[in-house]
PyMOL commands that place a pseudoatom at each C-alpha (Angstrom):
pseudoatom trace, name=CA, resn=HIS, resi=1, chain=A, elem=C, hetatm=0, pos=[-66.231, 99.669, 74.168]
pseudoatom trace, name=CA, resn=THR, resi=2, chain=A, elem=C, hetatm=0, pos=[-68.156, 102.872, 74.322]
pseudoatom trace, name=CA, resn=SER, resi=3, chain=A, elem=C, hetatm=0, pos=[-69.090, 104.259, 77.695]
pseudoatom trace, name=CA, resn=GLY, resi=4, chain=A, elem=C, hetatm=0, pos=[-72.697, 103.744, 78.747]
pseudoatom trace, name=CA, resn=ALA, resi=5, chain=A, elem=C, hetatm=0, pos=[-73.345, 101.440, 75.626]
pseudoatom trace, name=CA, resn=ALA, resi=6, chain=A, elem=C, hetatm=0, pos=[-74.772, 97.871, 76.520]
pseudoatom trace, name=CA, resn=VAL, resi=7, chain=A, elem=C, hetatm=0, pos=[-73.217, 94.953, 74.813]
pseudoatom trace, name=CA, resn=VAL, resi=8, chain=A, elem=C, hetatm=0, pos=[-75.714, 91.752, 74.157]
pseudoatom trace, name=CA, resn=TYR, resi=9, chain=A, elem=C, hetatm=0, pos=[-73.997, 88.469, 73.251]
pseudoatom trace, name=CA, resn=GLY, resi=10, chain=A, elem=C, hetatm=0, pos=[-76.198, 86.152, 71.369]
pseudoatom trace, name=CA, resn=GLN, resi=11, chain=A, elem=C, hetatm=0, pos=[-76.118, 82.412, 72.000]
pseudoatom trace, name=CA, resn=LEU, resi=12, chain=A, elem=C, hetatm=0, pos=[-75.008, 79.926, 69.190]
pseudoatom trace, name=CA, resn=ALA, resi=13, chain=A, elem=C, hetatm=0, pos=[-77.844, 77.944, 67.743]
pseudoatom trace, name=CA, resn=SER, resi=14, chain=A, elem=C, hetatm=0, pos=[-77.550, 73.923, 68.142]
pseudoatom trace, name=CA, resn=PRO, resi=15, chain=A, elem=C, hetatm=0, pos=[-76.916, 71.933, 65.022]
pseudoatom trace, name=CA, resn=ILE, resi=16, chain=A, elem=C, hetatm=0, pos=[-79.954, 70.290, 63.352]
pseudoatom trace, name=CA, resn=VAL, resi=17, chain=A, elem=C, hetatm=0, pos=[-79.598, 66.333, 63.502]
pseudoatom trace, name=CA, resn=GLN, resi=18, chain=A, elem=C, hetatm=0, pos=[-81.332, 64.782, 60.688]
pseudoatom trace, name=CA, resn=ALA, resi=19, chain=A, elem=C, hetatm=0, pos=[-83.019, 61.316, 61.486]
pseudoatom trace, name=CA, resn=LEU, resi=20, chain=A, elem=C, hetatm=0, pos=[-81.887, 58.373, 59.701]
pseudoatom trace, name=CA, resn=PRO, resi=21, chain=A, elem=C, hetatm=0, pos=[-84.435, 56.799, 57.472]
pseudoatom trace, name=CA, resn=ILE, resi=22, chain=A, elem=C, hetatm=0, pos=[-86.440, 53.782, 58.750]
pseudoatom trace, name=CA, resn=VAL, resi=23, chain=A, elem=C, hetatm=0, pos=[-87.585, 51.224, 56.361]
pseudoatom trace, name=CA, resn=THR, resi=24, chain=A, elem=C, hetatm=0, pos=[-89.670, 48.105, 56.441]
pseudoatom trace, name=CA, resn=ILE, resi=25, chain=A, elem=C, hetatm=0, pos=[-90.195, 45.221, 53.796]
pseudoatom trace, name=CA, resn=SER, resi=26, chain=A, elem=C, hetatm=0, pos=[-92.261, 42.283, 53.758]
pseudoatom trace, name=CA, resn=ALA, resi=27, chain=A, elem=C, hetatm=0, pos=[-93.445, 39.526, 51.432]
pseudoatom trace, name=CA, resn=SER, resi=28, chain=A, elem=C, hetatm=0, pos=[-97.094, 38.353, 51.233]
pseudoatom trace, name=CA, resn=LEU, resi=29, chain=A, elem=C, hetatm=0, pos=[-95.646, 34.895, 50.908]
pseudoatom trace, name=CA, resn=VAL, resi=30, chain=A, elem=C, hetatm=0, pos=[-92.246, 33.892, 52.313]
pseudoatom trace, name=CA, resn=THR, resi=31, chain=A, elem=C, hetatm=0, pos=[-92.373, 30.335, 50.712]
pseudoatom trace, name=CA, resn=ILE, resi=32, chain=A, elem=C, hetatm=0, pos=[-93.790, 29.489, 47.040]
pseudoatom trace, name=CA, resn=ASN, resi=33, chain=A, elem=C, hetatm=0, pos=[-94.100, 26.888, 44.508]
pseudoatom trace, name=CA, resn=SER, resi=34, chain=A, elem=C, hetatm=0, pos=[-91.861, 27.151, 41.431]
pseudoatom trace, name=CA, resn=GLY, resi=35, chain=A, elem=C, hetatm=0, pos=[-93.639, 29.601, 38.795]
pseudoatom trace, name=CA, resn=ALA, resi=36, chain=A, elem=C, hetatm=0, pos=[-95.969, 31.187, 41.881]
pseudoatom trace, name=CA, resn=SER, resi=37, chain=A, elem=C, hetatm=0, pos=[-95.567, 34.857, 42.610]
pseudoatom trace, name=CA, resn=SER, resi=38, chain=A, elem=C, hetatm=0, pos=[-95.223, 36.975, 46.098]
pseudoatom trace, name=CA, resn=THR, resi=39, chain=A, elem=C, hetatm=0, pos=[-95.946, 40.676, 46.481]
pseudoatom trace, name=CA, resn=LEU, resi=40, chain=A, elem=C, hetatm=0, pos=[-93.225, 42.792, 48.294]
pseudoatom trace, name=CA, resn=THR, resi=41, chain=A, elem=C, hetatm=0, pos=[-94.356, 45.622, 50.313]
pseudoatom trace, name=CA, resn=TRP, resi=42, chain=A, elem=C, hetatm=0, pos=[-92.248, 48.339, 51.830]
pseudoatom trace, name=CA, resn=SER, resi=43, chain=A, elem=C, hetatm=0, pos=[-92.874, 51.647, 53.621]
pseudoatom trace, name=CA, resn=SER, resi=44, chain=A, elem=C, hetatm=0, pos=[-90.440, 54.192, 55.138]
pseudoatom trace, name=CA, resn=SER, resi=45, chain=A, elem=C, hetatm=0, pos=[-90.085, 57.346, 57.181]
pseudoatom trace, name=CA, resn=ASP, resi=46, chain=A, elem=C, hetatm=0, pos=[-87.759, 60.204, 57.161]
pseudoatom trace, name=CA, resn=ALA, resi=47, chain=A, elem=C, hetatm=0, pos=[-86.662, 59.054, 53.592]
pseudoatom trace, name=CA, resn=SER, resi=48, chain=A, elem=C, hetatm=0, pos=[-87.115, 61.301, 50.322]
pseudoatom trace, name=CA, resn=SER, resi=49, chain=A, elem=C, hetatm=0, pos=[-86.611, 58.132, 47.918]
pseudoatom trace, name=CA, resn=CYS, resi=50, chain=A, elem=C, hetatm=0, pos=[-86.327, 54.245, 47.938]
pseudoatom trace, name=CA, resn=SER, resi=51, chain=A, elem=C, hetatm=0, pos=[-84.752, 52.010, 45.333]
pseudoatom trace, name=CA, resn=ALA, resi=52, chain=A, elem=C, hetatm=0, pos=[-84.086, 48.311, 44.527]
pseudoatom trace, name=CA, resn=PRO, resi=53, chain=A, elem=C, hetatm=0, pos=[-82.961, 46.576, 41.559]
pseudoatom trace, name=CA, resn=TRP, resi=54, chain=A, elem=C, hetatm=0, pos=[-86.143, 44.656, 41.221]
pseudoatom trace, name=CA, resn=THR, resi=55, chain=A, elem=C, hetatm=0, pos=[-88.493, 47.648, 41.136]
pseudoatom trace, name=CA, resn=ALA, resi=56, chain=A, elem=C, hetatm=0, pos=[-88.346, 50.714, 38.849]
pseudoatom trace, name=CA, resn=SER, resi=57, chain=A, elem=C, hetatm=0, pos=[-90.237, 52.562, 41.683]
pseudoatom trace, name=CA, resn=THR, resi=58, chain=A, elem=C, hetatm=0, pos=[-88.441, 55.322, 43.863]
pseudoatom trace, name=CA, resn=ALA, resi=59, chain=A, elem=C, hetatm=0, pos=[-91.510, 55.876, 45.943]
pseudoatom trace, name=CA, resn=THR, resi=60, chain=A, elem=C, hetatm=0, pos=[-90.940, 55.948, 49.707]
pseudoatom trace, name=CA, resn=SER, resi=61, chain=A, elem=C, hetatm=0, pos=[-93.744, 53.033, 49.930]
pseudoatom trace, name=CA, resn=GLY, resi=62, chain=A, elem=C, hetatm=0, pos=[-95.280, 50.648, 47.788]
pseudoatom trace, name=CA, resn=SER, resi=63, chain=A, elem=C, hetatm=0, pos=[-95.655, 47.230, 46.658]
pseudoatom trace, name=CA, resn=GLN, resi=64, chain=A, elem=C, hetatm=0, pos=[-94.216, 44.735, 43.628]
pseudoatom trace, name=CA, resn=SER, resi=65, chain=A, elem=C, hetatm=0, pos=[-95.088, 41.672, 42.651]
pseudoatom trace, name=CA, resn=VAL, resi=66, chain=A, elem=C, hetatm=0, pos=[-92.097, 39.114, 42.054]
pseudoatom trace, name=CA, resn=THR, resi=67, chain=A, elem=C, hetatm=0, pos=[-91.705, 35.620, 40.496]
pseudoatom trace, name=CA, resn=PRO, resi=68, chain=A, elem=C, hetatm=0, pos=[-88.383, 34.243, 41.585]
pseudoatom trace, name=CA, resn=THR, resi=69, chain=A, elem=C, hetatm=0, pos=[-87.136, 30.881, 39.971]
pseudoatom trace, name=CA, resn=THR, resi=70, chain=A, elem=C, hetatm=0, pos=[-84.840, 30.405, 42.905]
pseudoatom trace, name=CA, resn=THR, resi=71, chain=A, elem=C, hetatm=0, pos=[-84.818, 31.266, 46.530]
pseudoatom trace, name=CA, resn=THR, resi=72, chain=A, elem=C, hetatm=0, pos=[-84.158, 35.105, 46.488]
pseudoatom trace, name=CA, resn=THR, resi=73, chain=A, elem=C, hetatm=0, pos=[-83.371, 38.005, 49.211]
pseudoatom trace, name=CA, resn=TYR, resi=74, chain=A, elem=C, hetatm=0, pos=[-84.764, 41.419, 47.871]
pseudoatom trace, name=CA, resn=SER, resi=75, chain=A, elem=C, hetatm=0, pos=[-83.111, 44.365, 49.418]
pseudoatom trace, name=CA, resn=MET, resi=76, chain=A, elem=C, hetatm=0, pos=[-84.760, 48.032, 49.546]
pseudoatom trace, name=CA, resn=THR, resi=77, chain=A, elem=C, hetatm=0, pos=[-82.387, 51.007, 50.382]
pseudoatom trace, name=CA, resn=CYS, resi=78, chain=A, elem=C, hetatm=0, pos=[-84.458, 54.298, 51.362]
pseudoatom trace, name=CA, resn=SER, resi=79, chain=A, elem=C, hetatm=0, pos=[-82.426, 57.654, 51.621]
pseudoatom trace, name=CA, resn=GLY, resi=80, chain=A, elem=C, hetatm=0, pos=[-83.017, 60.814, 53.233]
pseudoatom trace, name=CA, resn=ALA, resi=81, chain=A, elem=C, hetatm=0, pos=[-81.227, 63.807, 54.659]
pseudoatom trace, name=CA, resn=GLY, resi=82, chain=A, elem=C, hetatm=0, pos=[-80.187, 61.714, 57.564]
pseudoatom trace, name=CA, resn=GLY, resi=83, chain=A, elem=C, hetatm=0, pos=[-78.598, 58.967, 55.539]
pseudoatom trace, name=CA, resn=SER, resi=84, chain=A, elem=C, hetatm=0, pos=[-79.502, 55.787, 54.011]
pseudoatom trace, name=CA, resn=THR, resi=85, chain=A, elem=C, hetatm=0, pos=[-81.051, 52.582, 55.462]
pseudoatom trace, name=CA, resn=SER, resi=86, chain=A, elem=C, hetatm=0, pos=[-81.623, 49.119, 53.880]
pseudoatom trace, name=CA, resn=GLN, resi=87, chain=A, elem=C, hetatm=0, pos=[-83.933, 46.409, 54.803]
pseudoatom trace, name=CA, resn=SER, resi=88, chain=A, elem=C, hetatm=0, pos=[-84.481, 42.783, 53.025]
pseudoatom trace, name=CA, resn=ALA, resi=89, chain=A, elem=C, hetatm=0, pos=[-87.001, 40.215, 52.917]
pseudoatom trace, name=CA, resn=THR, resi=90, chain=A, elem=C, hetatm=0, pos=[-86.509, 36.570, 51.607]
pseudoatom trace, name=CA, resn=VAL, resi=91, chain=A, elem=C, hetatm=0, pos=[-88.696, 34.586, 49.354]
pseudoatom trace, name=CA, resn=THR, resi=92, chain=A, elem=C, hetatm=0, pos=[-87.857, 30.767, 49.362]
pseudoatom trace, name=CA, resn=VAL, resi=93, chain=A, elem=C, hetatm=0, pos=[-88.674, 28.921, 46.143]
pseudoatom trace, name=CA, resn=ILE, resi=94, chain=A, elem=C, hetatm=0, pos=[-89.843, 25.502, 46.278]
pseudoatom trace, name=CA, resn=SER, resi=95, chain=A, elem=C, hetatm=0, pos=[-88.533, 23.451, 43.438]
pseudoatom trace, name=CA, resn=PRO, resi=96, chain=A, elem=C, hetatm=0, pos=[-91.202, 21.301, 41.244]
pseudoatom trace, name=CA, resn=LEU, resi=97, chain=A, elem=C, hetatm=0, pos=[-91.935, 17.944, 42.503]
pseudoatom trace, name=CA, resn=SER, resi=98, chain=A, elem=C, hetatm=0, pos=[-90.268, 15.398, 40.396]
pseudoatom trace, name=CA, resn=LEU, resi=99, chain=A, elem=C, hetatm=0, pos=[-90.865, 11.424, 40.456]
pseudoatom trace, name=CA, resn=THR, resi=100, chain=A, elem=C, hetatm=0, pos=[-88.877, 8.840, 38.888]
pseudoatom trace, name=CA, resn=ILE, resi=101, chain=A, elem=C, hetatm=0, pos=[-90.069, 5.070, 39.020]
pseudoatom trace, name=CA, resn=SER, resi=102, chain=A, elem=C, hetatm=0, pos=[-87.807, 2.039, 38.730]
pseudoatom trace, name=CA, resn=ILE, resi=103, chain=A, elem=C, hetatm=0, pos=[-88.951, -1.548, 38.525]
pseudoatom trace, name=CA, resn=ASN, resi=104, chain=A, elem=C, hetatm=0, pos=[-87.273, -5.020, 38.747]
pseudoatom trace, name=CA, resn=PRO, resi=105, chain=A, elem=C, hetatm=0, pos=[-88.049, -7.046, 36.738]
pseudoatom trace, name=CA, resn=ALA, resi=106, chain=A, elem=C, hetatm=0, pos=[-90.015, -5.339, 33.944]
pseudoatom trace, name=CA, resn=THR, resi=107, chain=A, elem=C, hetatm=0, pos=[-90.837, -8.557, 32.307]
pseudoatom trace, name=CA, resn=GLY, resi=108, chain=A, elem=C, hetatm=0, pos=[-91.008, -12.440, 33.261]
pseudoatom trace, name=CA, resn=THR, resi=109, chain=A, elem=C, hetatm=0, pos=[-93.262, -15.294, 33.348]
pseudoatom trace, name=CA, resn=ALA, resi=110, chain=A, elem=C, hetatm=0, pos=[-96.230, -15.620, 35.773]
pseudoatom trace, name=CA, resn=PRO, resi=111, chain=A, elem=C, hetatm=0, pos=[-96.590, -15.693, 38.822]
pseudoatom trace, name=CA, resn=LEU, resi=112, chain=A, elem=C, hetatm=0, pos=[-93.930, -12.609, 38.393]
pseudoatom trace, name=CA, resn=ASN, resi=113, chain=A, elem=C, hetatm=0, pos=[-93.102, -10.755, 41.626]
pseudoatom trace, name=CA, resn=VAL, resi=114, chain=A, elem=C, hetatm=0, pos=[-92.127, -7.069, 40.670]
pseudoatom trace, name=CA, resn=VAL, resi=115, chain=A, elem=C, hetatm=0, pos=[-90.655, -4.542, 43.241]
pseudoatom trace, name=CA, resn=PHE, resi=116, chain=A, elem=C, hetatm=0, pos=[-91.294, -0.985, 42.616]
pseudoatom trace, name=CA, resn=THR, resi=117, chain=A, elem=C, hetatm=0, pos=[-89.267, 2.030, 43.642]
pseudoatom trace, name=CA, resn=ALA, resi=118, chain=A, elem=C, hetatm=0, pos=[-90.485, 5.729, 43.713]
pseudoatom trace, name=CA, resn=SER, resi=119, chain=A, elem=C, hetatm=0, pos=[-87.759, 8.467, 43.850]
pseudoatom trace, name=CA, resn=VAL, resi=120, chain=A, elem=C, hetatm=0, pos=[-88.997, 11.836, 44.635]
pseudoatom trace, name=CA, resn=SER, resi=121, chain=A, elem=C, hetatm=0, pos=[-87.230, 15.134, 44.510]
pseudoatom trace, name=CA, resn=GLY, resi=122, chain=A, elem=C, hetatm=0, pos=[-88.464, 18.658, 45.006]
pseudoatom trace, name=CA, resn=GLY, resi=123, chain=A, elem=C, hetatm=0, pos=[-91.838, 19.767, 46.694]
pseudoatom trace, name=CA, resn=THR, resi=124, chain=A, elem=C, hetatm=0, pos=[-92.107, 19.859, 50.456]
pseudoatom trace, name=CA, resn=GLY, resi=125, chain=A, elem=C, hetatm=0, pos=[-92.100, 16.681, 52.618]
pseudoatom trace, name=CA, resn=SER, resi=126, chain=A, elem=C, hetatm=0, pos=[-93.717, 14.563, 53.623]
pseudoatom trace, name=CA, resn=TYR, resi=127, chain=A, elem=C, hetatm=0, pos=[-95.017, 12.503, 50.697]
pseudoatom trace, name=CA, resn=THR, resi=128, chain=A, elem=C, hetatm=0, pos=[-97.842, 10.235, 50.321]
pseudoatom trace, name=CA, resn=PHE, resi=129, chain=A, elem=C, hetatm=0, pos=[-98.002, 7.647, 47.694]
pseudoatom trace, name=CA, resn=ALA, resi=130, chain=A, elem=C, hetatm=0, pos=[-101.017, 5.895, 45.758]
pseudoatom trace, name=CA, resn=TRP, resi=131, chain=A, elem=C, hetatm=0, pos=[-99.929, 2.924, 43.354]
pseudoatom trace, name=CA, resn=ASP, resi=132, chain=A, elem=C, hetatm=0, pos=[-102.225, 1.227, 40.729]
pseudoatom trace, name=CA, resn=PHE, resi=133, chain=A, elem=C, hetatm=0, pos=[-100.708, -2.110, 39.706]
pseudoatom trace, name=CA, resn=GLY, resi=134, chain=A, elem=C, hetatm=0, pos=[-103.171, -2.321, 36.735]
pseudoatom trace, name=CA, resn=ASP, resi=135, chain=A, elem=C, hetatm=0, pos=[-104.673, -5.554, 37.787]
pseudoatom trace, name=CA, resn=GLY, resi=136, chain=A, elem=C, hetatm=0, pos=[-106.908, -4.160, 40.447]
pseudoatom trace, name=CA, resn=ALA, resi=137, chain=A, elem=C, hetatm=0, pos=[-104.314, -4.222, 43.228]
pseudoatom trace, name=CA, resn=THR, resi=138, chain=A, elem=C, hetatm=0, pos=[-103.094, -1.049, 44.985]
pseudoatom trace, name=CA, resn=SER, resi=139, chain=A, elem=C, hetatm=0, pos=[-100.633, 0.062, 47.558]
pseudoatom trace, name=CA, resn=THR, resi=140, chain=A, elem=C, hetatm=0, pos=[-99.598, 3.240, 49.616]
pseudoatom trace, name=CA, resn=LEU, resi=141, chain=A, elem=C, hetatm=0, pos=[-96.081, 2.310, 50.202]
pseudoatom trace, name=CA, resn=GLN, resi=142, chain=A, elem=C, hetatm=0, pos=[-93.269, 4.326, 48.870]
pseudoatom trace, name=CA, resn=ASN, resi=143, chain=A, elem=C, hetatm=0, pos=[-91.561, 1.145, 47.546]
pseudoatom trace, name=CA, resn=PRO, resi=144, chain=A, elem=C, hetatm=0, pos=[-93.828, -1.692, 47.340]
pseudoatom trace, name=CA, resn=SER, resi=145, chain=A, elem=C, hetatm=0, pos=[-93.815, -5.041, 45.650]
pseudoatom trace, name=CA, resn=HIS, resi=146, chain=A, elem=C, hetatm=0, pos=[-96.539, -7.075, 43.784]
pseudoatom trace, name=CA, resn=THR, resi=147, chain=A, elem=C, hetatm=0, pos=[-96.860, -10.434, 42.368]
pseudoatom trace, name=CA, resn=TYR, resi=148, chain=A, elem=C, hetatm=0, pos=[-98.899, -10.855, 38.928]
pseudoatom trace, name=CA, resn=SER, resi=149, chain=A, elem=C, hetatm=0, pos=[-100.418, -14.168, 38.828]
pseudoatom trace, name=CA, resn=THR, resi=150, chain=A, elem=C, hetatm=0, pos=[-101.823, -14.084, 35.110]
pseudoatom trace, name=CA, resn=ALA, resi=151, chain=A, elem=C, hetatm=0, pos=[-100.092, -13.052, 31.830]
pseudoatom trace, name=CA, resn=GLY, resi=152, chain=A, elem=C, hetatm=0, pos=[-100.739, -9.743, 30.164]
pseudoatom trace, name=CA, resn=THR, resi=153, chain=A, elem=C, hetatm=0, pos=[-99.371, -6.120, 29.759]
pseudoatom trace, name=CA, resn=PHE, resi=154, chain=A, elem=C, hetatm=0, pos=[-100.181, -4.008, 32.942]
pseudoatom trace, name=CA, resn=THR, resi=155, chain=A, elem=C, hetatm=0, pos=[-99.862, -0.316, 33.107]
pseudoatom trace, name=CA, resn=VAL, resi=156, chain=A, elem=C, hetatm=0, pos=[-98.697, 0.754, 36.518]
pseudoatom trace, name=CA, resn=GLN, resi=157, chain=A, elem=C, hetatm=0, pos=[-99.412, 4.279, 37.983]
pseudoatom trace, name=CA, resn=VAL, resi=158, chain=A, elem=C, hetatm=0, pos=[-98.088, 5.981, 40.826]
pseudoatom trace, name=CA, resn=THR, resi=159, chain=A, elem=C, hetatm=0, pos=[-99.310, 9.503, 41.990]
pseudoatom trace, name=CA, resn=VAL, resi=160, chain=A, elem=C, hetatm=0, pos=[-97.319, 11.085, 44.867]
pseudoatom trace, name=CA, resn=THR, resi=161, chain=A, elem=C, hetatm=0, pos=[-98.587, 14.184, 46.704]
pseudoatom trace, name=CA, resn=ASP, resi=162, chain=A, elem=C, hetatm=0, pos=[-96.424, 16.457, 48.944]
pseudoatom trace, name=CA, resn=ALA, resi=163, chain=A, elem=C, hetatm=0, pos=[-97.385, 18.486, 52.038]
pseudoatom trace, name=CA, resn=THR, resi=164, chain=A, elem=C, hetatm=0, pos=[-98.522, 21.494, 50.089]
pseudoatom trace, name=CA, resn=ASN, resi=165, chain=A, elem=C, hetatm=0, pos=[-100.833, 19.283, 47.770]
pseudoatom trace, name=CA, resn=GLN, resi=166, chain=A, elem=C, hetatm=0, pos=[-98.546, 19.517, 44.853]
pseudoatom trace, name=CA, resn=SER, resi=167, chain=A, elem=C, hetatm=0, pos=[-98.691, 16.018, 42.857]
pseudoatom trace, name=CA, resn=ALA, resi=168, chain=A, elem=C, hetatm=0, pos=[-96.700, 14.193, 40.213]
pseudoatom trace, name=CA, resn=VAL, resi=169, chain=A, elem=C, hetatm=0, pos=[-97.734, 11.191, 38.445]
pseudoatom trace, name=CA, resn=GLY, resi=170, chain=A, elem=C, hetatm=0, pos=[-95.580, 8.271, 37.120]
pseudoatom trace, name=CA, resn=THR, resi=171, chain=A, elem=C, hetatm=0, pos=[-96.470, 5.312, 34.775]
pseudoatom trace, name=CA, resn=VAL, resi=172, chain=A, elem=C, hetatm=0, pos=[-94.609, 2.042, 33.713]
pseudoatom trace, name=CA, resn=SER, resi=173, chain=A, elem=C, hetatm=0, pos=[-95.392, -1.011, 31.819]
pseudoatom trace, name=CA, resn=ILE, resi=174, chain=A, elem=C, hetatm=0, pos=[-94.960, -4.585, 33.194]
pseudoatom trace, name=CA, resn=LEU, resi=175, chain=A, elem=C, hetatm=0, pos=[-94.923, -7.556, 30.654]
pseudoatom trace, name=CA, resn=VAL, resi=176, chain=A, elem=C, hetatm=0, pos=[-96.062, -10.919, 32.171]
pseudoatom trace, name=CA, resn=ASN, resi=177, chain=A, elem=C, hetatm=0, pos=[-95.664, -13.839, 30.162]
pseudoatom trace, name=CA, resn=VAL, resi=178, chain=A, elem=C, hetatm=0, pos=[-97.533, -17.199, 29.910]
pseudoatom trace, name=CA, resn=PRO, resi=179, chain=A, elem=C, hetatm=0, pos=[-95.356, -19.949, 31.414]
pseudoatom trace, name=CA, resn=ALA, resi=180, chain=A, elem=C, hetatm=0, pos=[-93.858, -22.496, 29.087]
pseudoatom trace, name=CA, resn=PRO, resi=181, chain=A, elem=C, hetatm=0, pos=[-95.814, -25.601, 28.645]
pseudoatom trace, name=CA, resn=THR, resi=182, chain=A, elem=C, hetatm=0, pos=[-94.993, -28.979, 30.653]
pseudoatom trace, name=CA, resn=LEU, resi=183, chain=A, elem=C, hetatm=0, pos=[-95.847, -32.533, 29.544]
pseudoatom trace, name=CA, resn=THR, resi=184, chain=A, elem=C, hetatm=0, pos=[-95.204, -35.664, 31.392]
pseudoatom trace, name=CA, resn=PHE, resi=185, chain=A, elem=C, hetatm=0, pos=[-95.884, -38.784, 29.468]
pseudoatom trace, name=CA, resn=THR, resi=186, chain=A, elem=C, hetatm=0, pos=[-95.676, -42.340, 30.794]
pseudoatom trace, name=CA, resn=ALA, resi=187, chain=A, elem=C, hetatm=0, pos=[-96.690, -46.007, 29.715]
pseudoatom trace, name=CA, resn=SER, resi=188, chain=A, elem=C, hetatm=0, pos=[-97.895, -48.550, 32.104]
pseudoatom trace, name=CA, resn=SER, resi=189, chain=A, elem=C, hetatm=0, pos=[-95.914, -51.077, 30.431]
pseudoatom trace, name=CA, resn=THR, resi=190, chain=A, elem=C, hetatm=0, pos=[-93.024, -50.379, 28.397]
pseudoatom trace, name=CA, resn=SER, resi=191, chain=A, elem=C, hetatm=0, pos=[-92.552, -53.827, 27.334]
pseudoatom trace, name=CA, resn=ILE, resi=192, chain=A, elem=C, hetatm=0, pos=[-95.154, -56.097, 26.165]
pseudoatom trace, name=CA, resn=ILE, resi=193, chain=A, elem=C, hetatm=0, pos=[-95.919, -59.253, 24.410]
pseudoatom trace, name=CA, resn=SER, resi=194, chain=A, elem=C, hetatm=0, pos=[-97.598, -58.861, 20.978]
pseudoatom trace, name=CA, resn=GLY, resi=195, chain=A, elem=C, hetatm=0, pos=[-101.356, -58.652, 21.394]
pseudoatom trace, name=CA, resn=GLN, resi=196, chain=A, elem=C, hetatm=0, pos=[-100.992, -57.241, 24.828]
pseudoatom trace, name=CA, resn=ALA, resi=197, chain=A, elem=C, hetatm=0, pos=[-101.910, -53.536, 25.662]
pseudoatom trace, name=CA, resn=SER, resi=198, chain=A, elem=C, hetatm=0, pos=[-100.119, -50.838, 27.570]
pseudoatom trace, name=CA, resn=ILE, resi=199, chain=A, elem=C, hetatm=0, pos=[-101.759, -47.861, 28.883]
pseudoatom trace, name=CA, resn=LEU, resi=200, chain=A, elem=C, hetatm=0, pos=[-100.284, -44.408, 27.984]
pseudoatom trace, name=CA, resn=THR, resi=201, chain=A, elem=C, hetatm=0, pos=[-101.042, -41.517, 30.547]
pseudoatom trace, name=CA, resn=TRP, resi=202, chain=A, elem=C, hetatm=0, pos=[-100.035, -37.943, 29.899]
pseudoatom trace, name=CA, resn=PHE, resi=203, chain=A, elem=C, hetatm=0, pos=[-100.434, -34.830, 32.033]
pseudoatom trace, name=CA, resn=SER, resi=204, chain=A, elem=C, hetatm=0, pos=[-99.723, -31.048, 31.062]
pseudoatom trace, name=CA, resn=THR, resi=205, chain=A, elem=C, hetatm=0, pos=[-99.492, -27.715, 32.501]
pseudoatom trace, name=CA, resn=ASN, resi=206, chain=A, elem=C, hetatm=0, pos=[-99.818, -24.319, 31.227]
pseudoatom trace, name=CA, resn=THR, resi=207, chain=A, elem=C, hetatm=0, pos=[-101.407, -25.618, 28.023]
pseudoatom trace, name=CA, resn=THR, resi=208, chain=A, elem=C, hetatm=0, pos=[-104.892, -25.383, 26.280]
pseudoatom trace, name=CA, resn=SER, resi=209, chain=A, elem=C, hetatm=0, pos=[-104.755, -28.727, 24.396]
pseudoatom trace, name=CA, resn=CYS, resi=210, chain=A, elem=C, hetatm=0, pos=[-102.834, -31.822, 23.675]
pseudoatom trace, name=CA, resn=SER, resi=211, chain=A, elem=C, hetatm=0, pos=[-102.896, -33.965, 20.585]
pseudoatom trace, name=CA, resn=ALA, resi=212, chain=A, elem=C, hetatm=0, pos=[-101.441, -37.270, 19.127]
pseudoatom trace, name=CA, resn=PRO, resi=213, chain=A, elem=C, hetatm=0, pos=[-101.901, -39.396, 16.052]
pseudoatom trace, name=CA, resn=TRP, resi=214, chain=A, elem=C, hetatm=0, pos=[-102.762, -42.333, 18.055]
pseudoatom trace, name=CA, resn=THR, resi=215, chain=A, elem=C, hetatm=0, pos=[-105.609, -40.529, 19.968]
pseudoatom trace, name=CA, resn=ALA, resi=216, chain=A, elem=C, hetatm=0, pos=[-108.825, -38.475, 19.169]
pseudoatom trace, name=CA, resn=SER, resi=217, chain=A, elem=C, hetatm=0, pos=[-108.553, -36.852, 22.543]
pseudoatom trace, name=CA, resn=THR, resi=218, chain=A, elem=C, hetatm=0, pos=[-107.278, -33.277, 22.755]
pseudoatom trace, name=CA, resn=ALA, resi=219, chain=A, elem=C, hetatm=0, pos=[-107.393, -33.012, 26.585]
pseudoatom trace, name=CA, resn=THR, resi=220, chain=A, elem=C, hetatm=0, pos=[-104.646, -31.546, 28.351]
pseudoatom trace, name=CA, resn=SER, resi=221, chain=A, elem=C, hetatm=0, pos=[-104.330, -34.765, 30.530]
pseudoatom trace, name=CA, resn=GLY, resi=222, chain=A, elem=C, hetatm=0, pos=[-105.756, -38.416, 30.199]
pseudoatom trace, name=CA, resn=SER, resi=223, chain=A, elem=C, hetatm=0, pos=[-104.984, -41.850, 29.292]
pseudoatom trace, name=CA, resn=GLN, resi=224, chain=A, elem=C, hetatm=0, pos=[-105.413, -44.140, 26.382]
pseudoatom trace, name=CA, resn=SER, resi=225, chain=A, elem=C, hetatm=0, pos=[-104.850, -47.943, 25.831]
for i in range(1, 225): cmd.bond("trace and resi %d" % i, "trace and resi %d" % (i + 1))
show_as sticks, trace
zoom trace
């Protein structure tokens, strides 16, 4: 070095470390019924852009409404000078409430005992049931039975409601027939001498009238000499 000249050595500058982006994402509703929507909201720091396949936005913060048909996990990736970071939020979709009714038997003669079965899928348990058997009787059981004492066609309706107040309604028809008539017929004497009398007696069920050429009566039970 040149004599008398001062030499100054400078310090090397430390490298600048860029911060890794931080991103948060949340759903306004994490559980929805089928057909409903949820709003996804995201924010970030140390990011220059964010992207996801479920939005056209590249903003570092924002919101987007989504209507998934099945349970879906939504991911958001934010990038900056320090790299990229991803976070996700899941929206659970509850399938629609569905109801199926089975009956046994669907038709028969009064008095007719019918067993009803309600099969439920979808929705959110627990379920409540409200049966109307069409003859004024009701039940809150899932699988009730009911006896129809009179003939006719009865429309049965059941409403099932789940824990989120979704409801489904099912109907079915029951045909109850009139029982076949029965008749008993006796003679007080089955063997008589000419000129003597015998008393004929009859009794019937499930009838509205009885007739015979040897009596003017149309009663459903009676006797005739």
